[in-house]
C-alpha atoms as an extended CHARMM CRD file, in Angstrom:
* protein
*
       232  EXT
         1         1  UNK       CA            135.0290000000      128.9990000000       35.1820000000  PROA      1               0.0000000000
         2         2  UNK       CA            134.2140000000      125.7810000000       33.7030000000  PROA      2               0.0000000000
         3         3  UNK       CA            130.8960000000      123.7160000000       33.5970000000  PROA      3               0.0000000000
         4         4  UNK       CA            130.0150000000      122.7500000000       36.8640000000  PROA      4               0.0000000000
         5         5  UNK       CA            131.6390000000      118.9650000000       36.8750000000  PROA      5               0.0000000000
         6         6  UNK       CA            128.4640000000      117.3560000000       38.8290000000  PROA      6               0.0000000000
         7         7  UNK       CA            124.7320000000      118.6470000000       38.0320000000  PROA      7               0.0000000000
         8         8  UNK       CA            121.9200000000      117.3690000000       40.6560000000  PROA      8               0.0000000000
         9         9  UNK       CA            118.2100000000      117.1840000000       39.8790000000  PROA      9               0.0000000000
        10        10  UNK       CA            115.3540000000      116.8440000000       42.2800000000  PROA      10              0.0000000000
        11        11  UNK       CA            111.0720000000      117.5660000000       41.9350000000  PROA      11              0.0000000000
        12        12  UNK       CA            107.8540000000      115.2970000000       41.8300000000  PROA      12              0.0000000000
        13        13  UNK       CA            106.5940000000      112.2540000000       39.8220000000  PROA      13              0.0000000000
        14        14  UNK       CA            105.9610000000      114.0920000000       36.4600000000  PROA      14              0.0000000000
        15        15  UNK       CA            108.0010000000      117.4700000000       36.5420000000  PROA      15              0.0000000000
        16        16  UNK       CA            109.4490000000      116.6630000000       34.0120000000  PROA      16              0.0000000000
        17        17  UNK       CA            113.3910000000      116.1120000000       35.2220000000  PROA      17              0.0000000000
        18        18  UNK       CA            114.0500000000      112.9530000000       33.0050000000  PROA      18              0.0000000000
        19        19  UNK       CA            112.9960000000      114.4620000000       29.7470000000  PROA      19              0.0000000000
        20        20  UNK       CA            114.7190000000      118.4050000000       30.6290000000  PROA      20              0.0000000000
        21        21  UNK       CA            118.1860000000      116.8890000000       32.5740000000  PROA      21              0.0000000000
        22        22  UNK       CA            118.8170000000      114.2500000000       29.0550000000  PROA      22              0.0000000000
        23        23  UNK       CA            118.1200000000      117.3660000000       26.6610000000  PROA      23              0.0000000000
        24        24  UNK       CA            120.7640000000      119.4990000000       28.8610000000  PROA      24              0.0000000000
        25        25  UNK       CA            122.9930000000      116.3600000000       29.1510000000  PROA      25              0.0000000000
        26        26  UNK       CA            122.9560000000      115.5390000000       24.8760000000  PROA      26              0.0000000000
        27        27  UNK       CA            123.5440000000      119.8340000000       24.4560000000  PROA      27              0.0000000000
        28        28  UNK       CA            125.8780000000      120.6440000000       27.2270000000  PROA      28              0.0000000000
        29        29  UNK       CA            128.1410000000      117.0680000000       26.5460000000  PROA      29              0.0000000000
        30        30  UNK       CA            127.2470000000      115.2500000000       29.4010000000  PROA      30              0.0000000000
        31        31  UNK       CA            126.5260000000      111.8800000000       31.2850000000  PROA      31              0.0000000000
        32        32  UNK       CA            122.6610000000      111.7650000000       31.9880000000  PROA      32              0.0000000000
        33        33  UNK       CA            121.5790000000      109.5440000000       34.8770000000  PROA      33              0.0000000000
        34        34  UNK       CA            118.0340000000      108.4060000000       35.1360000000  PROA      34              0.0000000000
        35        35  UNK       CA            119.0240000000      106.6780000000       38.9940000000  PROA      35              0.0000000000
        36        36  UNK       CA            115.2220000000      105.2010000000       38.9110000000  PROA      36              0.0000000000
        37        37  UNK       CA            116.8350000000      103.1280000000       36.1400000000  PROA      37              0.0000000000
        38        38  UNK       CA            118.8400000000      101.4800000000       38.4950000000  PROA      38              0.0000000000
        39        39  UNK       CA            116.1130000000      100.3650000000       41.1880000000  PROA      39              0.0000000000
        40        40  UNK       CA            114.3200000000       99.0820000000       38.2510000000  PROA      40              0.0000000000
        41        41  UNK       CA            117.2960000000       96.8630000000       37.0420000000  PROA      41              0.0000000000
        42        42  UNK       CA            117.3400000000       95.1940000000       40.1890000000  PROA      42              0.0000000000
        43        43  UNK       CA            113.9580000000       95.4370000000       40.6710000000  PROA      43              0.0000000000
        44        44  UNK       CA            113.9860000000       92.9860000000       37.4930000000  PROA      44              0.0000000000
        45        45  UNK       CA            116.7570000000       90.9460000000       38.3760000000  PROA      45              0.0000000000
        46        46  UNK       CA            114.3510000000       90.3110000000       41.4490000000  PROA      46              0.0000000000
        47        47  UNK       CA            111.5500000000       89.4010000000       39.5970000000  PROA      47              0.0000000000
        48        48  UNK       CA            114.5680000000       86.7880000000       37.0890000000  PROA      48              0.0000000000
        49        49  UNK       CA            115.4170000000       85.6010000000       39.8070000000  PROA      49              0.0000000000
        50        50  UNK       CA            111.7530000000       85.1740000000       41.6970000000  PROA      50              0.0000000000
        51        51  UNK       CA            113.0690000000       86.6180000000       44.7080000000  PROA      51              0.0000000000
        52        52  UNK       CA            110.5430000000       90.1430000000       44.1030000000  PROA      52              0.0000000000
        53        53  UNK       CA            108.8570000000       89.5020000000       47.6780000000  PROA      53              0.0000000000
        54        54  UNK       CA            111.9650000000       88.4160000000       49.6250000000  PROA      54              0.0000000000
        55        55  UNK       CA            113.5500000000       90.5930000000       52.9730000000  PROA      55              0.0000000000
        56        56  UNK       CA            115.1600000000       93.7900000000       52.2860000000  PROA      56              0.0000000000
        57        57  UNK       CA            118.4890000000       91.7420000000       53.2410000000  PROA      57              0.0000000000
        58        58  UNK       CA            117.8600000000       89.3230000000       50.5680000000  PROA      58              0.0000000000
        59        59  UNK       CA            117.4310000000       92.4530000000       48.0320000000  PROA      59              0.0000000000
        60        60  UNK       CA            120.1840000000       93.8220000000       49.1500000000  PROA      60              0.0000000000
        61        61  UNK       CA            122.6850000000       91.3530000000       49.0350000000  PROA      61              0.0000000000
        62        62  UNK       CA            121.3170000000       90.6480000000       45.2920000000  PROA      62              0.0000000000
        63        63  UNK       CA            121.9330000000       94.3310000000       44.4600000000  PROA      63              0.0000000000
        64        64  UNK       CA            125.2350000000       94.0330000000       46.0830000000  PROA      64              0.0000000000
        65        65  UNK       CA            126.8380000000       91.1730000000       43.5920000000  PROA      65              0.0000000000
        66        66  UNK       CA            124.6410000000       92.2610000000       40.6840000000  PROA      66              0.0000000000
        67        67  UNK       CA            126.5770000000       93.9460000000       37.5400000000  PROA      67              0.0000000000
        68        68  UNK       CA            123.8660000000       97.3750000000       36.2950000000  PROA      68              0.0000000000
        69        69  UNK       CA            124.7460000000       99.4660000000       34.3250000000  PROA      69              0.0000000000
        70        70  UNK       CA            123.6660000000      102.9740000000       32.6690000000  PROA      70              0.0000000000
        71        71  UNK       CA            125.8330000000      104.4010000000       29.7570000000  PROA      71              0.0000000000
        72        72  UNK       CA            124.8820000000      107.2470000000       26.9420000000  PROA      72              0.0000000000
        73        73  UNK       CA            124.4510000000      105.1360000000       24.3890000000  PROA      73              0.0000000000
        74        74  UNK       CA            120.1880000000      105.8630000000       22.1820000000  PROA      74              0.0000000000
        75        75  UNK       CA            118.8010000000      104.2230000000       19.5660000000  PROA      75              0.0000000000
        76        76  UNK       CA            116.0350000000      105.1250000000       17.0860000000  PROA      76              0.0000000000
        77        77  UNK       CA            113.3700000000      103.2830000000       19.7110000000  PROA      77              0.0000000000
        78        78  UNK       CA            113.6580000000      106.7680000000       21.5780000000  PROA      78              0.0000000000
        79        79  UNK       CA            115.4410000000      106.0480000000       24.4640000000  PROA      79              0.0000000000
        80        80  UNK       CA            117.3980000000      108.0660000000       26.1880000000  PROA      80              0.0000000000
        81        81  UNK       CA            120.1430000000      106.0110000000       27.0990000000  PROA      81              0.0000000000
        82        82  UNK       CA            120.8700000000      102.2700000000       27.8200000000  PROA      82              0.0000000000
        83        83  UNK       CA            120.7160000000       99.8950000000       30.9670000000  PROA      83              0.0000000000
        84        84  UNK       CA            122.6500000000       96.5900000000       31.2310000000  PROA      84              0.0000000000
        85        85  UNK       CA            122.0310000000       94.4710000000       33.7400000000  PROA      85              0.0000000000
        86        86  UNK       CA            124.5440000000       91.6260000000       33.1470000000  PROA      86              0.0000000000
        87        87  UNK       CA            125.5600000000       92.8360000000       30.4460000000  PROA      87              0.0000000000
        88        88  UNK       CA            122.1080000000       92.0590000000       28.6700000000  PROA      88              0.0000000000
        89        89  UNK       CA            120.0990000000       95.1990000000       27.5450000000  PROA      89              0.0000000000
        90        90  UNK       CA            116.8910000000       96.4330000000       29.5000000000  PROA      90              0.0000000000
        91        91  UNK       CA            116.4210000000       99.5660000000       28.4840000000  PROA      91              0.0000000000
        92        92  UNK       CA            112.4120000000       99.0770000000       27.9400000000  PROA      92              0.0000000000
        93        93  UNK       CA            111.6160000000       95.3090000000       30.4670000000  PROA      93              0.0000000000
        94        94  UNK       CA            112.7170000000       97.9490000000       33.1450000000  PROA      94              0.0000000000
        95        95  UNK       CA            109.5650000000       99.5680000000       32.7420000000  PROA      95              0.0000000000
        96        96  UNK       CA            107.1180000000       96.7980000000       32.0440000000  PROA      96              0.0000000000
        97        97  UNK       CA            103.8880000000       96.4700000000       34.4500000000  PROA      97              0.0000000000
        98        98  UNK       CA            106.1220000000       93.8770000000       36.4510000000  PROA      98              0.0000000000
        99        99  UNK       CA            108.9600000000       96.3880000000       37.4710000000  PROA      99              0.0000000000
       100       100  UNK       CA            106.3870000000       98.7600000000       38.0300000000  PROA      100             0.0000000000
       101       101  UNK       CA            104.5810000000       96.8070000000       39.9870000000  PROA      101             0.0000000000
       102       102  UNK       CA            107.1040000000       96.5600000000       42.7350000000  PROA      102             0.0000000000
       103       103  UNK       CA            109.5600000000       98.9430000000       42.3450000000  PROA      103             0.0000000000
       104       104  UNK       CA            108.3350000000      100.7710000000       45.2710000000  PROA      104             0.0000000000
       105       105  UNK       CA            108.6710000000       98.6580000000       48.2450000000  PROA      105             0.0000000000
       106       106  UNK       CA            112.3420000000       98.0770000000       46.3490000000  PROA      106             0.0000000000
       107       107  UNK       CA            113.5580000000      101.5090000000       46.2010000000  PROA      107             0.0000000000
       108       108  UNK       CA            112.3040000000      102.3670000000       50.0570000000  PROA      108             0.0000000000
       109       109  UNK       CA            114.1420000000       99.5870000000       51.4830000000  PROA      109             0.0000000000
       110       110  UNK       CA            116.9940000000      101.4110000000       53.7430000000  PROA      110             0.0000000000
       111       111  UNK       CA            120.1040000000       99.4500000000       52.9330000000  PROA      111             0.0000000000
       112       112  UNK       CA            119.1620000000       99.1500000000       48.7000000000  PROA      112             0.0000000000
       113       113  UNK       CA            119.3260000000      102.7270000000       48.7310000000  PROA      113             0.0000000000
       114       114  UNK       CA            122.6180000000      102.5130000000       50.4140000000  PROA      114             0.0000000000
       115       115  UNK       CA            124.5280000000      101.0380000000       48.4580000000  PROA      115             0.0000000000
       116       116  UNK       CA            123.1190000000      102.6840000000       44.9950000000  PROA      116             0.0000000000
       117       117  UNK       CA            123.7440000000      105.5100000000       46.5540000000  PROA      117             0.0000000000
       118       118  UNK       CA            127.6430000000      104.2850000000       46.5310000000  PROA      118             0.0000000000
       119       119  UNK       CA            127.3190000000      103.1540000000       42.6490000000  PROA      119             0.0000000000
       120       120  UNK       CA            125.9530000000      106.1030000000       41.8060000000  PROA      120             0.0000000000
       121       121  UNK       CA            128.5040000000      108.0710000000       43.9270000000  PROA      121             0.0000000000
       122       122  UNK       CA            131.1510000000      105.9150000000       41.3770000000  PROA      122             0.0000000000
       123       123  UNK       CA            129.8330000000      106.8220000000       38.4370000000  PROA      123             0.0000000000
       124       124  UNK       CA            129.7150000000      110.2690000000       39.0660000000  PROA      124             0.0000000000
       125       125  UNK       CA            133.2560000000      110.9390000000       40.6780000000  PROA      125             0.0000000000
       126       126  UNK       CA            134.5900000000      109.7100000000       37.1670000000  PROA      126             0.0000000000
       127       127  UNK       CA            132.2630000000      111.9320000000       35.1440000000  PROA      127             0.0000000000
       128       128  UNK       CA            129.9110000000      115.1060000000       34.1740000000  PROA      128             0.0000000000
       129       129  UNK       CA            127.4410000000      114.2920000000       35.6010000000  PROA      129             0.0000000000
       130       130  UNK       CA            123.6830000000      115.4100000000       35.4240000000  PROA      130             0.0000000000
       131       131  UNK       CA            121.9400000000      113.2310000000       37.3220000000  PROA      131             0.0000000000
       132       132  UNK       CA            118.4120000000      112.7680000000       38.1490000000  PROA      132             0.0000000000
       133       133  UNK       CA            115.8370000000      111.3880000000       40.7160000000  PROA      133             0.0000000000
       134       134  UNK       CA            113.8500000000      113.3530000000       43.9970000000  PROA      134             0.0000000000
       135       135  UNK       CA            116.8210000000      112.8170000000       46.5730000000  PROA      135             0.0000000000
       136       136  UNK       CA            120.2950000000      113.4320000000       44.4620000000  PROA      136             0.0000000000
       137       137  UNK       CA            120.6350000000      116.8170000000       45.8230000000  PROA      137             0.0000000000
       138       138  UNK       CA            119.8110000000      115.5590000000       49.6920000000  PROA      138             0.0000000000
       139       139  UNK       CA            121.2890000000      112.0650000000       50.1280000000  PROA      139             0.0000000000
       140       140  UNK       CA            123.1810000000      111.2580000000       46.5760000000  PROA      140             0.0000000000
       141       141  UNK       CA            124.8760000000      114.1000000000       46.0370000000  PROA      141             0.0000000000
       142       142  UNK       CA            125.3550000000      116.0090000000       48.7140000000  PROA      142             0.0000000000
       143       143  UNK       CA            128.1410000000      118.0380000000       47.4690000000  PROA      143             0.0000000000
       144       144  UNK       CA            127.4820000000      118.5970000000       43.6310000000  PROA      144             0.0000000000
       145       145  UNK       CA            128.4540000000      121.3670000000       41.9920000000  PROA      145             0.0000000000
       146       146  UNK       CA            124.7940000000      122.5870000000       41.1230000000  PROA      146             0.0000000000
       147       147  UNK       CA            121.8290000000      121.8180000000       42.7020000000  PROA      147             0.0000000000
       148       148  UNK       CA            118.0910000000      122.2840000000       40.8830000000  PROA      148             0.0000000000
       149       149  UNK       CA            114.6300000000      121.6940000000       41.9480000000  PROA      149             0.0000000000
       150       150  UNK       CA            112.0950000000      121.3580000000       39.7280000000  PROA      150             0.0000000000
       151       151  UNK       CA            108.1630000000      121.8790000000       40.0460000000  PROA      151             0.0000000000
       152       152  UNK       CA            105.2020000000      121.5210000000       39.1140000000  PROA      152             0.0000000000
       153       153  UNK       CA            101.5460000000      121.6630000000       40.0420000000  PROA      153             0.0000000000
       154       154  UNK       CA            100.1630000000      118.1740000000       40.2170000000  PROA      154             0.0000000000
       155       155  UNK       CA             97.2270000000      119.9200000000       37.7700000000  PROA      155             0.0000000000
       156       156  UNK       CA            100.0740000000      120.5680000000       35.3500000000  PROA      156             0.0000000000
       157       157  UNK       CA            102.0840000000      117.2250000000       35.6740000000  PROA      157             0.0000000000
       158       158  UNK       CA             98.6060000000      115.6620000000       35.1560000000  PROA      158             0.0000000000
       159       159  UNK       CA             97.6940000000      117.5040000000       31.7970000000  PROA      159             0.0000000000
       160       160  UNK       CA            101.1540000000      117.5130000000       30.2470000000  PROA      160             0.0000000000
       161       161  UNK       CA            100.6770000000      113.0690000000       30.5420000000  PROA      161             0.0000000000
       162       162  UNK       CA             97.5250000000      112.9750000000       29.7140000000  PROA      162             0.0000000000
       163       163  UNK       CA             98.5980000000      114.6790000000       26.6240000000  PROA      163             0.0000000000
       164       164  UNK       CA            101.3180000000      112.5370000000       26.1080000000  PROA      164             0.0000000000
       165       165  UNK       CA             99.2980000000      109.5540000000       26.7830000000  PROA      165             0.0000000000
       166       166  UNK       CA             96.5800000000      110.2190000000       24.0280000000  PROA      166             0.0000000000
       167       167  UNK       CA             99.1930000000      111.6070000000       21.5610000000  PROA      167             0.0000000000
       168       168  UNK       CA             99.9860000000      108.0820000000       21.5370000000  PROA      168             0.0000000000
       169       169  UNK       CA             97.1850000000      107.5150000000       21.1670000000  PROA      169             0.0000000000
       170       170  UNK       CA             96.4960000000      105.0760000000       24.5680000000  PROA      170             0.0000000000
       171       171  UNK       CA             93.6440000000      105.8450000000       26.6560000000  PROA      171             0.0000000000
       172       172  UNK       CA             93.8820000000      108.2160000000       30.0490000000  PROA      172             0.0000000000
       173       173  UNK       CA             92.1150000000      110.0890000000       32.5770000000  PROA      173             0.0000000000
       174       174  UNK       CA             93.1800000000      113.0770000000       33.4140000000  PROA      174             0.0000000000
       175       175  UNK       CA             91.8050000000      113.6290000000       37.1220000000  PROA      175             0.0000000000
       176       176  UNK       CA             92.9580000000      109.2150000000       37.5390000000  PROA      176             0.0000000000
       177       177  UNK       CA             96.3640000000      110.8040000000       36.3540000000  PROA      177             0.0000000000
       178       178  UNK       CA             96.3910000000      113.7590000000       38.2340000000  PROA      178             0.0000000000
       179       179  UNK       CA             95.2570000000      111.2970000000       41.9150000000  PROA      179             0.0000000000
       180       180  UNK       CA             97.6120000000      109.7250000000       41.3540000000  PROA      180             0.0000000000
       181       181  UNK       CA            100.0620000000      112.3910000000       40.6810000000  PROA      181             0.0000000000
       182       182  UNK       CA             98.8920000000      113.5720000000       43.9340000000  PROA      182             0.0000000000
       183       183  UNK       CA             99.5490000000      110.2950000000       45.8640000000  PROA      183             0.0000000000
       184       184  UNK       CA            102.9260000000      109.6640000000       44.3330000000  PROA      184             0.0000000000
       185       185  UNK       CA            103.6860000000      113.4970000000       46.0100000000  PROA      185             0.0000000000
       186       186  UNK       CA            102.4080000000      112.1530000000       49.0830000000  PROA      186             0.0000000000
       187       187  UNK       CA            104.2610000000      108.5070000000       49.2600000000  PROA      187             0.0000000000
       188       188  UNK       CA            107.3750000000      110.2910000000       48.0560000000  PROA      188             0.0000000000
       189       189  UNK       CA            107.4480000000      113.1500000000       51.0330000000  PROA      189             0.0000000000
       190       190  UNK       CA            106.9770000000      111.0100000000       53.5190000000  PROA      190             0.0000000000
       191       191  UNK       CA            108.8210000000      108.1100000000       53.5940000000  PROA      191             0.0000000000
       192       192  UNK       CA            111.2270000000      107.4990000000       56.1130000000  PROA      192             0.0000000000
       193       193  UNK       CA            114.0910000000      106.6850000000       54.0090000000  PROA      193             0.0000000000
       194       194  UNK       CA            115.7640000000      109.6710000000       51.8130000000  PROA      194             0.0000000000
       195       195  UNK       CA            112.1660000000      111.5010000000       51.1760000000  PROA      195             0.0000000000
       196       196  UNK       CA            112.0230000000      114.1430000000       48.1480000000  PROA      196             0.0000000000
       197       197  UNK       CA            112.0350000000      117.2770000000       49.4620000000  PROA      197             0.0000000000
       198       198  UNK       CA            114.0500000000      120.7040000000       47.9460000000  PROA      198             0.0000000000
       199       199  UNK       CA            117.8140000000      120.5730000000       49.5010000000  PROA      199             0.0000000000
       200       200  UNK       CA            118.4030000000      124.5700000000       50.7740000000  PROA      200             0.0000000000
       201       201  UNK       CA            121.3080000000      125.5680000000       48.2630000000  PROA      201             0.0000000000
       202       202  UNK       CA            118.7050000000      124.0750000000       45.2010000000  PROA      202             0.0000000000
       203       203  UNK       CA            118.1000000000      126.5480000000       42.3230000000  PROA      203             0.0000000000
       204       204  UNK       CA            114.1070000000      126.5200000000       42.6120000000  PROA      204             0.0000000000
       205       205  UNK       CA            112.4600000000      126.0530000000       39.1470000000  PROA      205             0.0000000000
       206       206  UNK       CA            108.8320000000      126.2080000000       38.0950000000  PROA      206             0.0000000000
       207       207  UNK       CA            107.6690000000      124.8620000000       35.4550000000  PROA      207             0.0000000000
       208       208  UNK       CA            103.7490000000      125.4070000000       35.5560000000  PROA      208             0.0000000000
       209       209  UNK       CA            103.9350000000      126.7760000000       32.3780000000  PROA      209             0.0000000000
       210       210  UNK       CA            107.0500000000      126.2470000000       30.8310000000  PROA      210             0.0000000000
       211       211  UNK       CA            107.5090000000      124.0490000000       27.9030000000  PROA      211             0.0000000000
       212       212  UNK       CA            110.1080000000      121.7220000000       27.5390000000  PROA      212             0.0000000000
       213       213  UNK       CA            112.3180000000      123.6280000000       25.4790000000  PROA      213             0.0000000000
       214       214  UNK       CA            111.5520000000      126.5670000000       28.2900000000  PROA      214             0.0000000000
       215       215  UNK       CA            112.1340000000      124.9610000000       30.6200000000  PROA      215             0.0000000000
       216       216  UNK       CA            115.9130000000      123.2230000000       28.9120000000  PROA      216             0.0000000000
       217       217  UNK       CA            116.4670000000      127.3120000000       28.0680000000  PROA      217             0.0000000000
       218       218  UNK       CA            116.1620000000      128.2150000000       31.9950000000  PROA      218             0.0000000000
       219       219  UNK       CA            118.2800000000      125.3410000000       33.1500000000  PROA      219             0.0000000000
       220       220  UNK       CA            121.0630000000      125.6020000000       30.1480000000  PROA      220             0.0000000000
       221       221  UNK       CA            120.8690000000      130.0960000000       31.7900000000  PROA      221             0.0000000000
       222       222  UNK       CA            121.2690000000      128.8080000000       35.1680000000  PROA      222             0.0000000000
       223       223  UNK       CA            124.1060000000      126.1990000000       33.9420000000  PROA      223             0.0000000000
       224       224  UNK       CA            126.2310000000      128.8290000000       32.1530000000  PROA      224             0.0000000000
       225       225  UNK       CA            125.2790000000      132.0440000000       35.0940000000  PROA      225             0.0000000000
       226       226  UNK       CA            127.2240000000      129.2440000000       37.7840000000  PROA      226             0.0000000000
       227       227  UNK       CA            130.4570000000      129.1600000000       35.5210000000  PROA      227             0.0000000000
       228       228  UNK       CA            130.0810000000      133.1250000000       35.1340000000  PROA      228             0.0000000000
       229       229  UNK       CA            130.6650000000      133.2320000000       38.7200000000  PROA      229             0.0000000000
       230       230  UNK       CA            134.3120000000      134.6050000000       40.5030000000  PROA      230             0.0000000000
       231       231  UNK       CA            135.8430000000      131.5110000000       41.8840000000  PROA      231             0.0000000000
       232       232  UNK       CA            135.8590000000      131.6850000000       45.5560000000  PROA      232             0.0000000000
């Protein structure tokens, strides 16, 4: 039996979804899709056009007409993929503070999510994908061949982010980071549009006591176990 064509990876902020999905995609020859990059790219486009505070209808109209692409191209700057906005490389621009400050509002809009979901499903229909986000198995790819839910306590996730910042020479406050993650969990799980939740048929993976290589090994084993299942 071949490997699953579509893999949905969900979980709270800081659970390692993107890092793990990228490595697994590289190891097993999948296209890695970080769904949050699409919302960031749209937010950047709105900022550039002076529309970031516009109504949902205006932002949805913008999203319907701009060109957003994601490729597996990487370079020596540490990126996991390349994001294109109107064919311009915006991979790092979408991580800037101005985008961070507005992307949650844009991503919470129902009509915006609907049109982005359509684009992401189209990519999944044409490629073998590992797609990471917070509503992939429940909203974006409800029929994914394999669904995974990566989880970890706020304390474990906070410690990881703290260690990453310190290693990068940046200031960090562990308690503040952990509190921010708890607040993000509450927001993501209680929003009315596509909230964070585990799909009933998702495989649950707790990563509290696992390193990134350990999580990767666990996920790849789950994928190979799926492959070994008898064909219905």
